[in-house]
C-alpha positions in Angstrom: -12.8 256.0 93.7 -16.4 254.7 95.1 -15.8 253.6 98.4 -14.7 257.2 99.3 -16.5 259.5 101.6 -18.5 262.7 100.5 -17.0 265.9 101.7 -13.6 264.9 101.8 -10.6 267.4 102.7 -8.5 266.6 99.5 -4.7 266.9 100.3 -1.7 266.3 97.4 1.5 265.2 98.4 4.6 264.4 95.8 7.0 261.7 96.9 10.5 261.6 95.1 13.4 259.7 95.2 14.8 262.0 97.8 12.0 261.2 100.6 12.5 257.6 100.0 13.7 255.6 102.6 14.9 251.7 102.7 13.5 249.4 105.5 12.6 246.1 106.2 10.2 244.0 104.3 8.0 243.3 107.8 5.2 245.8 108.4 4.4 247.1 111.8 2.3 249.4 113.7 3.0 251.7 116.5 1.2 252.8 119.2 1.6 256.4 120.9 0.4 257.6 124.6 -2.9 256.3 125.2 -3.0 253.0 123.2 -1.7 249.8 123.2 -1.7 246.1 121.8 -2.3 247.8 118.2 -2.8 245.3 115.7 -3.3 245.7 112.2 -5.6 243.3 109.6 -7.2 243.3 105.9 -10.7 245.1 105.7 -13.1 244.3 103.0 -13.6 247.0 100.4 -17.4 246.7 100.4 -17.6 247.2 103.8 -16.1 250.7 104.4 -19.2 252.5 105.7 -19.7 249.9 108.4 -19.3 251.4 111.9 -16.2 250.9 113.6 -15.3 250.1 117.4 -15.1 252.4 120.0 -15.5 256.3 119.9 -13.0 258.2 118.1 -12.1 260.3 115.1 -8.9 260.7 112.9 -8.2 264.4 112.5 -4.9 264.3 110.1 -3.4 261.7 107.7 0.2 261.9 106.6 2.3 259.3 104.4 5.4 258.9 102.5 6.6 256.0 100.3 9.3 254.0 101.4 11.1 251.0 100.1 10.7 247.4 101.9 13.8 245.3 101.1 14.6 241.9 101.9 19.1 242.0 103.3 18.9 245.1 101.1 17.9 243.4 98.0 14.4 242.5 96.4 12.8 245.9 97.3 9.8 246.7 96.8 7.5 249.9 97.0 5.8 250.0 100.3 3.8 252.9 102.5 4.4 254.6 106.0 1.2 256.2 106.7 0.7 258.0 110.0 -2.8 258.6 112.1 -3.8 262.0 114.1 -6.4 259.9 116.7 -9.1 262.5 118.7 -10.8 260.9 121.6 -14.0 263.2 122.2 -14.4 263.6 125.7 -16.8 260.9 127.5 -19.7 261.2 129.6 -19.2 260.1 133.3 -20.3 256.5 133.7 -18.2 255.7 136.5 -21.5 254.1 138.3 -22.4 252.3 135.2 -19.3 251.1 134.6 -16.8 251.1 137.5 -14.8 254.3 136.8 -14.1 256.7 133.8 -10.5 255.2 133.4 -11.8 252.0 132.4 -9.9 250.9 129.1 -12.3 250.4 125.8 -11.5 248.7 122.7 -11.1 251.1 119.7 -10.5 250.6 115.8 -9.5 252.8 112.4 -9.3 252.1 109.0 -7.5 252.9 106.4 -7.7 252.6 102.6 -5.7 252.6 99.7 -6.5 252.7 96.1 -6.6 254.6 92.4 -8.8 256.9 90.2 -9.5 253.6 88.1 -9.5 250.5 90.2 -10.7 249.4 93.3 -7.7 249.2 96.4 -7.1 247.9 99.7 -8.4 248.2 103.3 -6.7 247.5 106.4 -8.2 247.9 109.9 -6.1 248.8 113.0 -7.3 248.1 116.3 -6.0 248.6 119.7 -7.2 249.1 123.3 -7.7 252.9 124.5 -7.0 253.8 128.1 -8.1 257.3 129.0 -6.3 257.8 131.7 -2.8 257.6 129.9 -4.0 260.3 127.0 -2.3 263.7 126.9 -4.3 266.8 128.1 -5.3 267.5 124.4 -6.8 263.8 123.9 -4.8 263.7 120.8 -2.5 260.7 120.0 -0.9 259.2 116.9 -0.8 255.7 115.2 1.5 254.9 112.4 1.4 252.2 110.3 5.3 250.8 108.3 6.1 248.5 105.3 2.2 248.7 104.0 1.7 247.1 100.7 1.3 250.2 98.4 -2.2 250.1 95.6 -0.6 252.1 92.5 2.2 251.2 90.5 5.6 253.5 90.0 4.9 257.1 89.1 0.7 257.0 89.6 -1.2 258.8 92.5 -2.3 256.5 95.2 -5.7 257.5 97.2 -5.5 257.5 101.0 -9.0 257.7 102.9 -10.0 256.6 106.8 -13.0 256.0 109.0 -14.4 257.2 111.3 -13.7 261.1 110.4 -15.8 264.1 111.1 -16.2 266.1 107.8 -14.3 267.3 106.1 -12.7 264.2 106.6 -9.0 264.0 105.3 -8.0 262.3 102.1 -4.6 262.1 101.1 -3.7 262.1 96.9 0.0 260.3 97.7 2.0 260.8 94.1 4.4 257.8 94.2 7.8 258.3 92.8 8.4 256.9 89.0 10.8 254.2 88.4 13.3 256.8 86.5 13.2 258.4 90.0 13.9 255.1 91.7 16.1 253.5 89.9 19.6 255.2 91.1 22.5 253.4 89.9 22.9 252.1 93.6 18.9 250.1 93.5 19.6 248.7 89.8 20.3 245.4 91.4 18.1 245.6 93.9 14.8 246.5 92.2 13.3 244.2 89.8 11.3 246.6 87.9 14.8 248.3 87.2 16.2 245.4 85.6 17.3 245.6 82.1 19.7 244.0 80.0 23.0 245.5 79.2 24.2 246.2 75.4 27.6 245.6 74.3 28.5 246.9 70.7 31.3 245.4 69.1 32.5 247.4 65.5 34.1 245.2 62.7 34.9 247.0 59.5 34.3 244.3 57.5 31.0 242.2 58.7 29.3 245.3 60.6 27.9 245.6 64.3 27.6 242.7 66.5 25.4 243.0 69.7 26.1 241.1 72.7 23.0 241.1 75.9 23.7 240.1 79.2 21.2 240.9 82.6 20.4 239.5 85.5 17.8 237.0 84.3 20.2 234.3 82.2 18.0 231.7 80.0 15.8 234.5 79.2 16.2 236.1 76.0 16.3 240.0 75.8 14.0 241.7 72.9 15.9 244.5 70.7 14.5 247.3 68.2 16.9 249.3 66.2 16.0 253.1 65.4 17.8 255.8 64.0 18.2 259.0 65.6 17.1 258.8 69.8 13.8 259.7 69.3 12.9 258.3 65.7 10.3 255.4 65.7 11.9 252.0 67.3 11.7 248.7 65.1 11.9 245.2 66.4 14.9 243.3 65.3 15.6 239.1 66.0 19.0 239.2 65.0 22.2 240.6 67.2 24.4 241.5 63.8 23.5 244.6 62.0 25.3 244.6 58.2 27.7 247.0 57.8 25.8 249.0 55.0 22.4 249.6 58.0 25.4 251.1 60.6 24.8 255.1 61.1 26.2 257.6 63.7 22.5 258.1 64.7 21.5 254.6 64.9 20.6 253.6 68.5 19.4 250.5 70.1 17.1 249.6 72.9 16.6 246.0 74.8 13.8 245.1 77.1 13.0 242.1 79.1 9.7 240.2 77.5 8.0 240.2 80.9 7.1 243.2 83.5 7.4 246.6 82.7 8.5 246.5 79.3 8.6 250.7 78.9 11.8 250.1 81.0 14.4 249.6 78.7 18.1 249.9 78.1 19.0 252.2 75.3 22.9 252.7 73.6 24.1 254.8 70.6 27.3 253.6 70.0 28.3 256.0 67.1 26.7 259.2 68.7 29.6 262.0 67.7 31.7 259.1 65.9 33.8 260.6 62.6 34.8 257.4 61.6 34.5 257.7 57.4 33.4 254.1 56.7 30.1 255.0 58.9 29.7 258.4 57.5 30.0 257.1 53.9 26.8 255.2 54.5 24.8 258.0 55.2 25.8 259.2 51.8 25.0 256.4 50.1 21.8 255.7 51.5 21.0 259.8 50.5 18.0 260.1 48.3 17.0 262.7 46.5 13.5 263.0 44.3 12.2 265.6 42.5 8.8 266.5 40.9 7.4 269.4 38.3 4.1 270.8 38.6 2.9 273.2 35.6 0.2 275.2 37.9 0.6 279.1 37.4 4.3 279.3 36.6 6.6 276.1 37.0 6.7 274.8 40.7 9.8 272.2 41.0 9.3 270.3 44.2 12.3 268.2 46.1 12.6 265.3 48.4 15.5 264.7 50.7 15.7 261.3 52.7 17.9 259.3 54.1 18.3 257.3 57.7 19.5 260.3 59.9 18.7 263.5 60.0 21.5 266.1 58.7 22.1 269.7 58.3 22.0 270.4 54.5 21.4 272.7 51.4 19.8 272.3 48.7 19.2 275.0 45.8 18.7 274.4 41.6 21.0 274.6 39.5 21.6 275.2 35.2 23.2 272.3 33.3 25.5 272.9 30.7 25.4 272.2 27.1 26.9 269.2 27.2 24.2 268.2 29.9 24.4 268.3 33.8 27.2 265.7 34.3 29.6 267.9 32.8 28.5 270.7 35.5 25.5 272.4 36.5 25.9 275.9 37.3 23.9 277.3 40.6 20.8 279.3 40.4 22.1 282.4 42.2 19.5 283.9 45.2 17.8 280.5 46.1 20.3 278.9 48.4 19.9 280.1 51.5 15.9 280.0 51.6 16.1 276.1 51.6 18.8 275.2 54.2 17.5 272.1 56.2 17.4 272.3 59.9 17.5 269.1 61.9 14.3 270.0 63.6 12.6 270.4 60.6 12.7 266.8 59.2 9.8 264.1 60.0 10.3 260.2 59.9 7.9 258.3 57.6 6.9 254.6 58.6 9.8 252.8 56.6 11.7 254.9 59.5 13.6 256.8 57.0 13.6 260.5 58.1 12.9 263.1 54.8 12.3 266.2 54.3 11.0 268.3 51.7 10.6 271.7 49.8 10.0 273.6 46.6 11.5 275.9 44.2 8.8 278.7 42.7 8.7 279.9 38.7 11.3 277.4 37.7 12.8 278.3 33.9 11.4 275.3 31.9 14.0 276.4 29.2 16.2 274.4 30.9 16.3 270.6 32.5 15.4 270.8 36.2 18.2 270.2 38.3 19.3 270.8 42.2 22.3 270.1 43.9 23.0 269.1 47.7 25.4 269.8 50.4 25.8 268.4 53.4 27.4 270.7 55.7 30.0 268.3 57.0 31.5 266.9 53.8 33.8 269.1 51.7 31.9 267.7 48.4 28.3 269.0 47.1 26.2 266.0 45.9 24.9 266.1 42.5 23.4 267.4 40.3 20.3 265.4 40.3 17.7 265.9 37.7 14.5 264.9 36.3 14.4 262.2 33.6 12.2 263.4 30.9 11.5 261.2 28.4 10.6 262.5 24.8 7.0 261.9 23.9 8.2 259.8 20.7 10.2 257.3 23.4 7.1 257.1 25.5 4.7 255.6 22.6 8.2 253.3 21.7 7.6 251.8 25.3 4.1 251.4 25.5 3.9 249.7 21.8 6.3 247.5 23.6 4.4 246.7 26.9 1.0 246.4 24.9 3.3 243.8 22.9 4.3 241.9 25.7 0.4 241.5 27.2 -0.7 240.2 23.8 2.3 237.7 23.6 1.3 236.5 27.3 -2.4 236.9 26.5 -1.9 234.3 23.4 0.3 232.0 25.6 -2.4 231.9 28.2 -5.0 230.8 25.5 -2.3 228.5 24.1 -2.5 226.7 27.3 -5.8 226.3 28.3 -6.8 225.4 24.9 -4.2 222.0 25.2 -5.6 221.8 28.7 -9.1 221.3 27.1 -7.5 219.0 24.4 -6.0 217.0 27.2 -8.9 216.8 29.3 -11.4 215.6 26.2 -8.5 212.9 25.4 -8.9 211.3 29.0 -12.3 209.4 27.4 -15.8 208.6 27.6 -17.2 205.5 29.4 -21.1 204.2 29.6 -21.4 201.6 32.8 -24.4 199.1 32.3 -25.8 197.0 34.9 -26.2 193.3 34.4 -29.7 191.9 34.4 -29.7 190.4 37.5 -28.5 193.6 39.4 -29.5 193.8 43.2 -29.1 196.6 46.0 -25.8 195.1 46.8 -24.4 194.9 42.6 -26.2 198.1 41.9 -23.8 199.8 45.0 -20.6 198.6 43.0 -21.9 199.4 39.5 -22.5 203.1 41.4 -19.0 203.5 42.7 -17.1 202.4 39.9 -18.7 205.0 37.7 -17.9 207.5 40.8 -14.2 206.4 40.7 -13.6 207.0 36.6 -15.5 210.4 37.2 -12.9 211.0 39.5 -10.1 210.0 37.7 -11.1 212.5 34.7 -13.6 210.1 32.3 -16.9 211.3 31.7 -19.1 208.4 33.1 -22.9 207.6 32.1 -24.3 204.8 34.4 -28.1 203.4 33.7 -28.2 203.7 37.6 -27.9 207.4 37.5 -30.6 208.0 34.8 -33.7 205.8 35.8 -36.3 208.2 35.3 -35.0 209.2 31.8 -34.9 205.5 30.8 -37.9 204.8 32.1 -39.4 207.9 30.1 -37.4 207.0 26.9 -37.3 203.2 26.7 -34.4 200.9 27.0 -33.4 201.2 23.5 -34.0 204.4 22.8 -31.8 205.5 26.2 -29.0 203.4 24.9 -29.1 204.7 21.2 -29.0 208.1 22.5 -26.1 207.1 25.1 -23.9 205.5 21.9 -24.4 208.8 19.9 -23.3 210.9 23.0 -20.2 209.0 23.1 -19.9 209.3 19.4 -20.2 213.1 18.7 -18.0 213.6 22.3 -15.3 212.3 20.1 -13.4 210.6 23.0 -13.6 207.3 21.8 -15.8 206.2 24.6 -16.1 202.6 25.7 -19.2 200.2 26.7 -18.5 198.4 30.5 -20.5 195.4 30.6 -20.7 194.3 34.3 -20.5 190.1 34.4 -22.5 188.3 36.8 -24.3 185.0 36.2 -27.7 186.7 34.9 -25.5 188.1 32.1 -23.9 185.0 31.1 -27.3 183.2 30.7 -28.7 186.1 28.2 -25.4 186.0 26.1 -26.2 182.2 26.2 -29.8 182.9 25.2 -28.8 185.5 22.6 -26.7 183.5 20.9 -29.4 180.4 20.6 -32.0 183.0 19.7 -29.4 184.3 16.5 -28.6 180.3 15.7 -32.4 180.0 15.0 -32.6 182.9 12.6 -34.7 184.7 15.3 -34.3 188.6 15.1 -33.9 188.5 19.2 -34.4 192.4 19.7 -37.8 191.8 18.3 -38.4 189.1 20.6 -37.0 190.6 24.0 -35.4 189.2 26.5 -36.8 186.1 28.8 -39.4 186.8 30.6 -38.3 187.1 34.2 -39.8 187.1 37.6 -38.9 190.6 38.3 -39.2 193.0 35.0 -36.1 195.5 35.1 -35.6 198.5 32.8 -32.0 197.1 33.2 -32.3 194.0 31.5 -33.9 195.4 28.8 -31.2 197.6 28.2 -28.3 194.5 28.3 -30.6 192.8 26.3 -30.1 195.9 23.4 -26.4 196.5 24.2 -26.1 192.6 23.1 -27.2 193.8 20.0 -24.8 196.4 19.4 -21.8 193.8 20.5 -22.8 191.0 17.9 -23.0 193.6 15.5 -19.3 194.8 16.2 -18.2 191.5 16.0 -19.8 191.0 12.7 -17.4 193.8 11.9 -14.2 192.9 13.9 -14.4 195.9 16.6 -15.9 194.4 19.7 -12.8 194.6 21.1 -12.7 198.3 20.5 -15.8 199.2 21.7 -16.9 196.8 24.4 -15.0 195.8 27.6 -16.0 193.2 30.6 -15.6 194.2 34.5 -15.7 191.3 37.3 -16.4 192.6 40.7 -14.6 190.7 43.5 -17.0 191.6 46.0 -20.2 190.9 43.9 -22.4 188.6 46.1 -21.4 184.6 45.6 -25.2 183.9 44.2 -24.4 185.9 41.4 -20.7 185.9 40.6 -19.6 185.0 37.8 -16.8 182.4 38.6 -14.3 182.5 36.4 -16.1 180.2 33.7 -15.8 180.1 29.7 -17.5 183.5 27.9 -20.1 182.7 25.8 -19.8 182.7 22.0 -20.9 186.3 21.9 -18.5 187.5 24.7 -15.6 185.9 23.4 -12.3 188.3 22.5 -13.5 191.1 25.0 -10.9 192.3 28.0 -12.2 191.5 31.7 -11.0 193.4 34.2 -11.3 192.3 38.1 -12.0 195.1 40.3 -10.2 196.3 42.6 -6.9 194.4 41.3 -7.0 195.6 38.0 -8.5 199.1 38.6 -5.5 200.9 37.0 -5.4 198.8 34.6 -9.0 199.2 33.3 -8.2 203.2 33.6 -5.0 202.9 31.2 -7.3 200.4 29.0 -10.0 203.3 28.7 -7.6 206.4 28.5 -5.5 204.8 26.0 -8.5 203.8 23.9 -9.8 207.2 24.2 -6.3 208.8 22.4 -6.3 206.2 19.7 -9.8 206.7 18.9 -9.0 210.9 19.1 -6.3 210.5 16.4 -8.8 208.1 13.9 -11.3 211.0 14.5 -8.6 213.7 13.2 -8.0 211.9 10.1 -11.6 210.9 9.2 -12.9 214.2 10.5 -14.5 215.4 7.4 -16.4 211.7 6.6 -20.1 211.2 7.2 -22.0 210.9 10.2 -21.8 207.0 11.4 -24.7 205.3 13.1 -23.8 204.5 16.7 -25.1 200.9 16.6 -24.7 199.6 13.1 -22.1 201.8 12.2 -23.6 202.8 8.6 -23.6 205.9 7.1 -26.5 208.1 8.4 
């Protein structure tokens, strides 16, 4: 109410459905004696305290709610406001203005707002005729069909300017939708429109729902509640299964837009006596018991079901043959536990429950209770606490421990098999050719990354340049080959074919033919020394040693990149004698074949290792016993 003046006279007016009148939807303003040319326009709320035209004072304000309708349909709430205006006596200014009866312009302002929101203001301008005023210098001004600033059931605050303190200030309580939405107006007011619920019961399938209304093509929302004041749980189906149908079941339906508190409600089975529906309540009734040993035995009971029931609960004592052969009532406790429907409470799951207790229960007998629903001819029960002997509990505990142990063993077995399969995937050592340049180095590293993504353990000389330079080519190669042997994965050495690789293989063959030691002589000098060249030269010694034992094809293989720069490419010619018999794979067209060869070789090597696991350790270069 930030725009209201200080020192206002508050008038409270309540409007009911009886006071509502129906009129057209056109806004109009009516002038009384002494006023003419009355017209209304909007006025900004923030300009409330600006001066007004003319010398008039509003002495009183009255308002009432109306229904503004178009052809008695499409009705909305509106206001009719009546202002009592007083014109103070003016000094005689006939000499200056040509007579005291000269018409003058005047205006008043009317604002409508709520306690929490800023509303709307209107300015009414008119022409004042002093000579036509009544002797009391008071006249009336009426506004009809003005838009209301507050929703149904709330309070609209009306204020006026200009005024003389205490300023008239009206708090108008608007009618609620329940007051307005009479049967005659349901089709005229949009806010009164709710879906129509039609329930069709079938003794086999359950309850079918049909929804109708004035909004075709716009599905209504549904919720299900047990008891008219229960929690409403949304449902997205129009079929209620038979087991969920009870006498206290109710349904609510509403449109997804507008005021969702306006809902249609239907309780189709209230006061229904059909045995099939009442049997559902009995089947869904549950009883739970608990025994508390605290300063005497205390038997706690809880009764729950879909509906509130008028019932009784009492403790009983089973006979020698057990509770299923009769349970004798313990006298004096039945009347103390009568269940009234007003004492039930609803849980978050939507079930109604009530609880109680029996004091000083005799533990020499099994704790049991009986239940009597007032509308039923027979009693329900007995319901007893299932007390399991100590020996039986120990047997169940041992069974649970055994099952958990078996599950843990199965998990460990699966984990070990997974690790074994992962190891058998294989190991690979990828070596660069002696003439490796930037473009070819990227291809070598890409091959290593690709094999690693497939689950293989991969080492690439390009990735270990710092370690290679610190150890030296031959010790680094020895360490890598020894790692392949110790991991037991049947690792393979992958050599990249280029023109430079073929030249080094030819040079190795020539030096070996002259009975020279190629490792001691070292690789021929090049214009750009490279650690990868020395590693490749040392690897040729391993190939030569494996050829002498007939194992070169099991330990080494060759790859040829199709994207290799033209000046470095192999070209597909004959291989040197040192490399003859080794498998050659063109990449990437034969990538799958290469992967299959690496994994197949790993599996074969693993089986061979398992057969010779107790044998002596072998040197990775010479394959002689260490």
